N, C-alpha and C positions, 0 to 999 in steps of 0.2 A: 245166676239164680233164675232158672226158667219160670218158676211160679211167680216171682215178682214181675218179670217181664210180661207174663200173660195178664196179670192184674193191671199193669200200666196200659197195655194195649187195649184191654177191655174198657178201662176207664176213659181213654181217649175216644174209642168208638162210641161208647154210651153218651159221652158229653156231646159229640157231634150230632148224635141222634136226638137227644132231648133238649139241648140248649146249653148256653154257657154256664160253667160251674163257677162257684165262688166259695172261698174259704171262710168259714164262720166258726170260731171257738173250737178249734181242733177237729172240725168236721169239714167235709167238702160237700156243699149243697149242689147236687147235680140238677135238680129241678125244684124250683121254689113252689111253695104252696099257693094255690089260687082258690077262688070260690068254688071251683069245680073239681079240683084234684089236690090230694095231700102232698106234702113235701117228700122228696126223695133225696137222701144224703148217703155219703159213704165215709168211712173213716179216713182221715188225713194220713197219708203214708208216713209223714214225719212222726206220727205218734208211735210208730213201730220202734223208734229209738227211745228207749226208756230213760227217764231221768234218774240220776243217781239217788240212792236211798238217802232220805233225810230223817234222822231219828226224831226230829221235832214233830213229825206227824203222828207219832204214836199216841199221845194223849187225845188227839182229835179222833183217831180211830176208835179208841175206847169210848169216847163221848158219843160218837156216831152210833155205836152199838146200843148204848143206853137210850139215845133218842129214838132209834128204830123200835125198841121195845115199848117206848111210850106211845108211839104211833099205833102199834098193834093193839094197845089198850083203848085207843080213842080214834079209830080209823075214819069216822065221819067228821071229826073236828080238825084233824091234822092231815098233812100230806107228807110224802117221804122226805126226810132230811138229806143233805149232801154237804160235801166239803169243797171249799175253794182254797186256792193257794196264792202265795205272794200278796199279802201275808195269809197264813192259814186262818180260815174261818169256818165255822159250822153254821150253815143256813137251815133254819127250821121253819118251813112253810106251814101256814094255818089257814083254816076256812072260816070258822066261827069265832065269836068273842071268847068262848070257853077255850077254843083251840089256841087263841093268841096267848091267853094266860098260861096254858100248859107249855107252849113253845118257849115262853120267856123264862121258865124256871132254869136256873143254872145247872150245869151238868158236872157232877163231882165224881171223883174216883181216883184210882191209882193205876198208872201206866208203868211199863218197864222198858223204856228206851235204852238200848245198849246195856241191858240187864241191870239197870239202875232203878230202884224204886223211886217213882216220881208222882207224888200227889198232884192233882190238878183240879181247877175249877174253871170251866169254860162257859162264858155267857153267849148263848146262841144269838145269831142275827135273825130276827123274826121277819117273815115276809108273807103277806097275804096273797093267796093264789085262788084260782077258780075251782080246781078239781081236788077232791079229797082222796085219801088212800083208798077208801071204800069204793068210790066212783071209778077210780083208775083200775082197780082190780076187776070190777065188773065189766068195764069196757074192754080190758085186755082179754078176758075170757070170750067175750062176744065177738071181738074183732078177729081172734084166731079162727073162730067158726066161719066168719065172713071170708077170711083168706082161703080156708079150705074149700068153701063152696065155690069161690071164684076159680081156684085152681082146677077143681073138678069140672067146671063149665068149660074151661080151656081145653082140658084133656078130651072131653066129649066132642067138642067142636073139631078137634084135630083127628082123633081116632074114635070113631063111633062105637066100636066094640070094646073100648078100654073100660075095664071094670076094676082097676086098681083103686084102693082106698086113698082118698086125698091125704089122709094123715101120713101116708108113706111117701108122699112126694118130696124128693130131696131138695126142692127149691125153697121150702119153708124151713128156716134154720131155728128161729126162736122168737119169743116175744118178751118184752120187758117194759118196765116203767122208767122213763127218763125223768128223774126227780128234778133236775135243774130246770127243765123246760115244762114240767108239770103236764106230761103227756105220755101216751102209750106208743111204743115203737115195735114194729114187726120187721124182723130181719129176714131177708130173702136173698137167693142167689140170682134171681131173674125177676125183673119188674114188669108186671102186666099193667098197661095203661087203664084197663077196665077196673082193675083192683083199686088204683088211685082214685078214680072217679067214684067208685062205689063207696069207698071209705069216707070220702068227703061228703057224699050225699047223706050217709047215715049218721056221721058223727061230727061233721064240720072239719075244717082244715087245720084247726089249732089243737085238736085233741089227739090226733093220730098222725104218725109219720112212718115212712118206710125207709129202712136202712138196707142199702144195696151192698151185699158182700160177696162178690164173685170169688169162687174158690173157697168159700167158707165151709166150716164143718158144723153139721147139725148138732144142736144140743137139745136138752129136754124141753118140750113145749109146755108152758105153764097152763 
């Protein structure tokens, strides 16, 4: 598997360059966050081996969809919900007291695990966090602009006559919200130290992180 060998080699090289890596919750933290730079992490290769399908998750998947719709209706009071396993739980983060009351409402519905009609009632685990869905969405949009600006600066420093639009730079793969850690993540194929510092200066080290995905495929930018 040449691609896997390349990723492993790059991971070793990048680890030696930036510092010791440490495994955290299914991720490999390549460079920890500091007051001056945001965290850089990569996906733990063990995650490539998918767990066997467990039909017990189906009611929680249906409940998660319902919870997400609730967040869309109250984005300033709530943050994105997520699932935990062993045992299965649905965590519903909130910001305001109104959000706490909304998050605590049981989630009811009907799931179809193994094609069997299964009514369910799931009581969410409520958790107070610092950043609402509305704030995370705004930061995500702004951070993507920051990433594009930094990439353009790098291109201009390297090739003065380069006029390629930064939005076409293949190093920028995607941006998304990390619900479990209540932060925004930018996925790239190549980490620029200046980008890490700039993100920390503008947003703080707890609100944004960089996911390093060598050999990754670009998806739609939010």
